[in-house]
C-alpha positions as CSV (number, residue, x, y, z in Angstrom):
1,X,-8.6,-43.2,-125.0
2,X,-5.3,-41.8,-124.2
3,X,-4.0,-39.6,-126.8
4,X,-0.3,-40.2,-126.6
5,X,-1.3,-43.7,-127.0
6,X,-3.2,-42.9,-130.3
7,X,0.1,-41.1,-131.4
8,X,2.1,-43.9,-130.9
9,X,0.3,-46.4,-132.2
10,X,-0.2,-44.0,-135.2
11,X,3.8,-43.3,-135.2
12,X,4.2,-47.2,-135.4
13,X,1.8,-48.5,-138.0
14,X,3.0,-45.7,-140.3
15,X,6.7,-46.7,-139.9
16,X,6.5,-50.2,-139.7
17,X,3.9,-50.7,-142.5
18,X,1.2,-53.0,-140.9
19,X,-1.0,-53.3,-137.7
20,X,0.4,-56.4,-137.2
21,X,4.1,-55.3,-136.8
22,X,2.9,-52.3,-134.9
23,X,0.9,-54.8,-132.4
24,X,3.5,-57.3,-132.0
25,X,6.1,-54.4,-131.0
26,X,3.6,-53.0,-128.6
27,X,2.5,-56.4,-127.5
28,X,-0.9,-55.9,-128.0
29,X,-3.6,-57.4,-130.5
30,X,-4.1,-55.7,-134.0
31,X,-7.3,-54.9,-133.0
32,X,-6.2,-52.5,-130.2
33,X,-4.1,-50.6,-132.6
34,X,-6.9,-50.5,-135.0
35,X,-9.1,-49.1,-132.4
36,X,-6.6,-46.2,-131.4
37,X,-5.8,-45.4,-135.4
38,X,-9.8,-45.4,-135.6
39,X,-10.1,-43.1,-132.6
40,X,-7.5,-40.8,-133.4
41,X,-8.9,-39.7,-136.8
42,X,-12.2,-39.6,-135.3
43,X,-11.3,-37.1,-133.1
44,X,-9.1,-35.2,-135.8
45,X,-12.0,-35.2,-138.1
46,X,-9.3,-36.5,-140.9
47,X,-8.3,-39.6,-142.5
48,X,-4.6,-40.4,-142.0
49,X,-4.1,-43.6,-143.3
50,X,-5.5,-45.7,-146.0
51,X,-5.8,-49.1,-145.1
52,X,-6.5,-52.2,-147.6
53,X,-6.0,-55.9,-147.4
54,X,-2.3,-55.5,-148.7
55,X,-0.9,-52.5,-147.5
56,X,-1.3,-49.3,-145.7
57,X,-0.3,-46.0,-147.2
58,X,-0.3,-42.4,-145.4
59,X,-2.8,-39.9,-146.6
60,X,-1.6,-36.4,-147.3
61,X,-2.8,-35.4,-143.9
62,X,-1.4,-38.3,-142.5
63,X,2.6,-37.7,-143.9
64,X,2.5,-34.1,-142.4
65,X,0.9,-35.3,-139.2
66,X,3.6,-38.1,-139.0
67,X,6.6,-35.7,-139.3
68,X,4.9,-33.7,-136.3
69,X,4.4,-36.7,-134.3
70,X,7.8,-37.8,-134.4
71,X,9.0,-34.7,-133.6
72,X,6.8,-34.7,-130.4
73,X,7.6,-38.2,-129.5
74,X,11.3,-37.4,-129.5
75,X,11.2,-34.1,-127.6
76,X,8.9,-35.7,-124.7
77,X,11.5,-38.8,-124.6
78,X,14.3,-36.2,-124.4
79,X,12.3,-34.2,-121.7
80,X,12.0,-37.4,-119.9
81,X,15.2,-38.2,-120.0
82,X,16.8,-35.0,-118.7
83,X,14.8,-35.2,-115.9
84,X,14.9,-39.0,-115.1
85,X,18.6,-38.9,-116.0
86,X,19.7,-37.1,-112.8
87,X,23.1,-37.8,-112.0
88,X,23.3,-41.0,-114.3
89,X,25.9,-40.2,-116.8
90,X,25.7,-41.3,-120.2
91,X,28.4,-43.9,-121.5
92,X,28.9,-46.7,-123.8
93,X,29.6,-46.9,-127.8
94,X,28.1,-44.2,-130.1
95,X,28.5,-45.1,-134.0
96,X,27.4,-42.3,-136.2
97,X,27.5,-41.7,-139.6
98,X,27.5,-38.7,-142.0
99,X,28.1,-37.5,-145.6
100,X,31.5,-37.0,-145.9
101,X,32.0,-33.5,-147.3
102,X,29.4,-32.1,-144.3
103,X,30.6,-34.5,-142.1
104,X,34.4,-33.1,-142.3
105,X,33.0,-29.5,-142.0
106,X,30.1,-29.9,-139.5
107,X,30.0,-32.9,-137.5
108,X,33.8,-34.1,-136.9
109,X,34.7,-30.3,-135.3
110,X,32.0,-31.1,-132.9
111,X,33.0,-34.3,-131.8
112,X,35.7,-32.9,-129.3
113,X,33.3,-30.6,-127.4
114,X,30.5,-33.3,-127.2
115,X,33.3,-35.9,-125.8
116,X,34.5,-33.3,-123.3
117,X,30.8,-33.0,-122.0
118,X,30.3,-37.1,-121.9
119,X,33.7,-38.4,-121.0
120,X,32.5,-42.0,-120.7
121,X,30.8,-42.3,-124.3
122,X,33.2,-44.0,-127.1
123,X,32.3,-42.3,-130.5
124,X,32.7,-43.8,-133.8
125,X,32.4,-41.6,-137.0
126,X,31.9,-42.8,-140.5
127,X,32.3,-40.4,-143.3
128,X,30.6,-41.7,-146.9
129,X,28.4,-40.3,-149.4
130,X,26.9,-43.8,-149.5
131,X,23.7,-44.1,-148.1
132,X,24.6,-46.4,-144.9
133,X,21.9,-48.8,-143.8
134,X,22.1,-47.9,-140.0
135,X,19.9,-50.7,-138.9
136,X,22.0,-53.6,-140.6
137,X,25.2,-52.2,-140.3
138,X,24.9,-51.6,-136.5
139,X,24.9,-47.5,-136.6
140,X,23.2,-45.5,-133.8
141,X,22.3,-42.6,-135.6
142,X,22.7,-40.9,-139.3
143,X,23.1,-37.2,-140.4
144,X,21.4,-37.0,-143.5
145,X,21.2,-33.8,-146.0
146,X,18.6,-33.1,-148.2
147,X,15.2,-35.0,-149.1
148,X,14.8,-38.1,-147.1
149,X,13.5,-41.1,-149.1
150,X,10.9,-43.0,-147.2
151,X,11.8,-45.0,-144.8
152,X,11.0,-46.7,-141.3
153,X,13.5,-44.4,-139.7
154,X,12.8,-41.4,-136.9
155,X,14.0,-38.4,-138.3
156,X,14.4,-35.0,-136.4
157,X,15.0,-31.6,-138.4
158,X,18.4,-30.0,-137.0
159,X,18.6,-27.2,-140.0
160,X,17.7,-26.4,-143.1
161,X,19.8,-26.7,-146.2
162,X,19.3,-24.7,-149.4
163,X,21.3,-25.8,-152.4
164,X,22.7,-23.5,-155.5
165,X,23.7,-24.0,-158.9
166,X,27.2,-22.7,-159.2
167,X,30.1,-23.1,-161.8
168,X,33.8,-21.0,-161.8
169,X,33.8,-17.9,-164.0
170,X,36.3,-19.4,-166.6
171,X,33.6,-22.3,-167.4
172,X,31.0,-19.6,-167.8
173,X,33.1,-17.7,-170.0
174,X,33.3,-20.5,-172.5
175,X,30.2,-22.2,-171.9
176,X,27.7,-19.5,-171.4
177,X,25.3,-18.9,-168.5
178,X,22.4,-20.8,-168.4
179,X,18.8,-18.9,-168.1
180,X,16.5,-21.5,-167.2
181,X,17.2,-25.5,-165.7
182,X,16.2,-27.0,-169.1
183,X,19.3,-25.6,-170.5
184,X,21.7,-27.6,-167.9
185,X,21.4,-30.4,-170.9
186,X,24.0,-28.6,-172.9
187,X,26.5,-27.9,-170.0
188,X,29.0,-30.0,-168.6
189,X,26.9,-31.3,-165.1
190,X,29.2,-32.7,-162.1
191,X,26.9,-35.3,-160.5
192,X,27.1,-37.5,-157.8
193,X,27.4,-41.1,-159.1
194,X,24.6,-43.4,-158.8
195,X,25.8,-45.2,-155.7
196,X,25.8,-41.8,-153.6
197,X,23.3,-40.2,-152.1
198,X,21.4,-37.6,-154.4
199,X,18.7,-40.2,-155.6
200,X,16.2,-37.9,-157.4
201,X,18.6,-35.4,-159.2
202,X,18.7,-31.6,-159.3
203,X,16.1,-29.9,-157.8
204,X,14.2,-26.5,-159.1
205,X,11.2,-24.4,-158.7
206,X,9.6,-23.9,-162.4
207,X,6.2,-22.1,-162.7
208,X,5.7,-22.4,-159.3
209,X,5.8,-26.2,-159.5
210,X,8.7,-28.3,-158.0
211,X,10.7,-30.4,-160.6
212,X,13.4,-32.5,-160.3
213,X,16.1,-32.9,-163.3
214,X,18.9,-35.5,-163.9
215,X,21.7,-33.6,-165.7
216,X,24.5,-35.3,-167.0
217,X,28.2,-34.7,-167.9
218,X,31.0,-36.7,-168.8
219,X,32.4,-37.2,-165.4
220,X,30.7,-37.9,-162.0
221,X,32.0,-39.0,-158.9
222,X,30.4,-40.6,-155.5
223,X,32.5,-38.1,-153.1
224,X,30.9,-34.5,-152.9
225,X,34.4,-32.7,-152.3
226,X,35.9,-34.1,-155.5
227,X,32.9,-32.5,-157.4
228,X,33.6,-29.4,-155.6
229,X,37.0,-29.5,-156.3
230,X,36.2,-30.1,-160.1
231,X,33.8,-27.3,-160.1
232,X,36.3,-24.9,-158.8
233,X,38.7,-26.3,-161.7
234,X,36.1,-25.2,-164.3
235,X,35.0,-28.5,-165.1
236,X,31.4,-27.7,-165.1
237,X,28.1,-26.8,-163.0
238,X,27.6,-28.3,-160.0
239,X,24.2,-28.2,-157.4
240,X,25.8,-28.0,-154.1
241,X,24.9,-26.9,-150.5
242,X,25.3,-23.4,-149.2
243,X,27.3,-24.5,-146.4
244,X,29.9,-25.8,-148.7
245,X,30.1,-23.0,-151.5
246,X,28.7,-19.6,-149.9
247,X,32.5,-18.9,-149.0
248,X,33.7,-19.3,-152.7
249,X,30.4,-17.5,-153.9
250,X,31.2,-14.5,-151.6
251,X,34.8,-14.3,-153.1
252,X,34.0,-14.9,-156.9
253,X,35.8,-18.1,-157.1
254,X,32.1,-19.6,-158.2
255,X,29.3,-17.8,-159.6
256,X,25.7,-19.1,-158.1
257,X,23.5,-19.3,-161.4
258,X,19.6,-19.9,-161.9
259,X,19.0,-18.6,-158.7
260,X,15.6,-17.3,-159.7
261,X,14.6,-21.5,-160.0
262,X,15.8,-22.1,-156.9
263,X,14.1,-24.9,-154.8
264,X,12.9,-24.2,-151.0
265,X,15.2,-25.1,-148.7
266,X,15.0,-29.0,-147.7
267,X,16.8,-30.1,-144.0
268,X,19.5,-31.3,-142.3
269,X,18.4,-34.1,-140.3
270,X,19.2,-37.0,-138.0
271,X,17.8,-40.1,-138.2
272,X,17.8,-43.3,-135.6
273,X,15.9,-46.5,-135.8
274,X,12.6,-46.5,-133.9
275,X,13.3,-47.3,-130.5
276,X,11.0,-46.6,-127.4
277,X,13.6,-46.6,-125.1
278,X,16.9,-44.8,-127.2
279,X,19.9,-44.8,-125.2
280,X,20.7,-41.8,-123.4
281,X,24.0,-41.3,-125.5
282,X,22.3,-41.0,-128.8
283,X,19.4,-38.6,-127.1
284,X,22.1,-36.3,-126.1
285,X,24.0,-36.6,-129.3
286,X,20.9,-35.5,-131.3
287,X,20.4,-32.8,-128.9
288,X,24.0,-31.7,-128.8
289,X,23.8,-31.5,-132.9
290,X,20.4,-29.7,-132.8
291,X,21.6,-27.1,-130.1
292,X,24.8,-26.4,-132.0
293,X,23.2,-26.1,-135.5
294,X,20.3,-24.0,-134.0
295,X,22.5,-21.1,-133.2
296,X,22.7,-18.7,-136.0
297,X,26.6,-17.8,-135.0
298,X,27.3,-21.6,-135.4
299,X,26.9,-20.8,-139.0
300,X,28.6,-17.8,-139.4
301,X,31.5,-18.9,-137.6
302,X,31.5,-22.0,-139.6
303,X,31.3,-19.8,-143.0
304,X,34.3,-17.8,-141.9
305,X,36.0,-20.5,-141.4
306,X,35.0,-22.5,-144.5
């Protein structure tokens, strides 16, 4: 049995949630998909999916394997596109979305260079801290920062992202420096409002375990840049990404706290709908971001220009 077919079927079942949906997408009988999954699990010697009459769920091993498989299929598609495209140029409309703050600093500045390389592409960029439904709202690709919710979207990790708890020196002089995440309950915490993307709260490592807190304060906002500005103004403690605050931390305008409890880095991702034939313009855009963010000199230059 073809190994690639097994992997493609596994990804389809995992992302679509059922054998029937995966079979319909591939134009085969559900039994064919089932045999491929059985063959894959037998070959690997591990259970990837737990199948009941009502639902299909991933095992721990299946979740880890899914991310690797998605990356493998994306890399394969990109490799084929780079060979088969030949003299074919990317063209058409490309609709992308990104978080407002990250998009202003690390997506929008890259657009001119991408369009210079691909002059027949027309690009529309949406910047919002709202979690945009890219399928129903007609977007080709989303850039997301942080933990990803369970989704049928395909994700490609573009770079690591680390978050810090920061506050202005004036605030810490008034309110004191927290020594443990539990002490955030008595501090003014500047949080994203409920309609924004930080759904799990703030992440910390405590006694070797990852924990999430939902701190609160008198004010919140759906715009991360506003939280950043409030933090600089001394209104409270914020949980922000290093790409946003490292310049202020280096200059002393902000102070990093609770560093001993920092969570492991999460990621910066490109997300796109599952599509067997991803348009060339979308593939090239994702490759362009991955290449840009994968260059250490890019982040050094970005930090100096912040």
